[in-house]
Every structure is written in C-alpha cells, then in structure tokens.
N, C-alpha and C positions, 0 to 999 in steps of 0.2 A: 257684527257687520264686517264685510270684506270690501276691499277696493280692487277694481279691475281696470288696469291701464291698457288702452288699445294702442299698439304700435304697428305701423304699416308704412310702406315705402314712400308714400306721398309726403310724409312728415320730414323726409330728408331733403326737401327742396331748399330749405333754409340753411342746411348744413348739419352734419352729425354732431359737431361740438356744441352748437347752440341748442340743439334739441336735447342733448344730454345734460347741459346746464339747467335747462328748464325742468327736465325730468328729475334731476337731483333735488331741486327746490320743491317740486311737487311731492316727491317721496318723503322728504323731510317733514312737510306739513302733514301728510297722511300718517306718518309714523307717530307724530305727536297727538293727532286727533283720534285715529282709529286703532293704532297699535302696530308694533313691529312685524308680528307674524300674520298680519291680515292683508298684506298687499301682494297682489298677483298682477302679472302682465301677460297679455295675449300678444305674442310676437310673431312676425313673419320671418322668413329666412334672411332678410336684410339686417337683422339685429342679432347676429351670432355672437358678437362681443358683449352683449348686454349682461350675460351671466358673469363675466369677469369684472365688468364695470360696476354692477349692482348685485353683489352676492346675496343681499337680503331679500331680493324679489323671488317669488315663486313663479317660474315661467311656464306658460301654456303655449304649445306650438299651434299657431293659427292655420298652418298649411296653405291657405289661400291668402293673398295679400290684399285684404280689404277690411275696413273697420266693421262692417256688418258681419262678416264671417268670423272675425276675431271676437266680437261680442257674443256671437252664437257659441263658439267653442268655449269661451270663458264662462259664460253663464251656465252651460251644461255641466261644467266641472264644479261650479259653486252653488249648486241647487239648495244646499242646506242653510243658507244665510241670506240676509238682506245684502244687496250688492250696490256699492256706489260705483257707477260706470263712468270712467274718465277717459276722454280722448287724450292721447299722448301729446298732442300739440297745444293743449289748453294750459294756460298759466293759472294755477290755483291760488287762492288766498284762504286764510283760516276762516275769515268771515263768510266767504262764499261757500265753503264746505259746511259750515254750521247752518246755513239756510236749508240744507237738505235733511237735517236731523229732526226728530220728533214729527215726521210727516206720516200720515196714516196710509196714504195711497202712493202709487207710482208717481214720482215727481221728475219732471224734465225741465231743465233750465234752458231758457231761450234768450238770445240776444238778437234783437231786430228780426224776429220771427224765424230765426235759424237756430239749430241746436247749438248751445253754448259749449258743449263738450263735457257736460256733467249731467248725470241722471241717477236717481235712486230707484232701484227695482226691489220691491218687497219680496220676501221669501215665498209668500203664498202665490205670487204672480209670475215667478220666474219661468215655470213651464209654459205659460201662455206667451211670455216674452220670447222664449226660444222658438215657439211656433210662428210668432210674428216675424222674427228675424229670418226664419226659413222661407217665408213668403216674400221677403224683400232682399234677397241676396244681390240683386242687380240694382237696388235702389240705395237710398241714404238711411242712416240710422234713425233719423227723425220720422221717416216713413214707417218704420217698424213700430214706433210708438203710436202713430196714428192708426195703424192696423190693430194694435193692441186695444186701443180705445174703441174703434169702430166695429171690428169683427167680433172681439171677445167681450165687449161691454165692460172692460176693466176700467174703473175710474182712474183717470190719468190727469194729474195736475200739471199744467204748463205754466211755469212762473217766469216772469221777466226779470232778468238779471242786468245790472248795469254793465257796460263794457269793461269797466275797471275791475269788476269782481272776477270775471272769467272771460277770457278772450281767446278764441281759437286762432291759430296762426294761418289756417287754411279756410278756404270756402269749401265746406264739407258737402259737396253735391253728390 
C-alpha cells in the first residue's frame, strides 16, 4: 500500500506553517502505519520548499493546482499498489487510518456527506479511478468517486467518519 498526499494552493489559506505542522503529524502517522518508503505527495508549484522540509516524501508534480488533477497525476504514477488518498488539509489519526484497512472495495470516508479527505483506492480499480478523475477535472474529488460507482459500476463503499477522526480544514467544493 502507498499513501498519496494531495497538496494544492487552497490549503495555504490557513497559513503555510500551520499546514506544515499538520502535514508533519500526518506523515508521522503514515510512516508508522504504512511505512517510510510508501508516502508520496502530489504537489503544485506553491509547494517548492516541500522537498527541503520533508525529504522523505516522494514528490509528484501536479502541474495544475487542483486536488482532482493532483489525484489524477498521483494515481497514474502509483498504479501498481493500493493507494490511500489523503487530502493535505486533513488531520489524520491512527484509528482513522485503520478504518480503511482490510477493505475489499474502494472506500471513501465521508463527514456530513462531504469527502473527509481520506479514501482507499484498490489496485484493480486505479485505472477506472483515473478515468473518473479525467471526467471530473472541473468538479470535486467526491464527484469522481460517484462517477466511478455510477459509470464504471465499481463497488464503492462510502463510510461515515466522526468529525474527530478526520476533519478537512476546507470546504472541498
């Protein structure tokens, strides 16, 4: 399993230092749970200093500054593994990450009917997820998961998470 962090300019509204503190905690949790060499970040040009600040991350250039395009680029690179997709503005907990393990299907975390910022994409479904993201470049990441379910008939589990488990800092529209 690999973890893909999505970093884009809207996350900077709260300030770069606060974002980097949250990112540091998330990376620490992911390193303990998934492994040191399994964490990737899809970054836009606003995060040029990320390499210096987090040398353990494998960076993927997002080119366009959007979470959907970042997920698209990252998933295309990580086709050979299951991928835990994590929005950079999400505060992870160890318990929240474990809710996505041992799942058979694509699993999307929801908080109050919005994407919580965490999803698990199984290796066999990544190509379909990439196609779903292609159809939703102008929409939200959650819309791509609905396209995956409705267009490609991929079984997609939408699980409700408590706000304390995973809480996005933004309204991901």
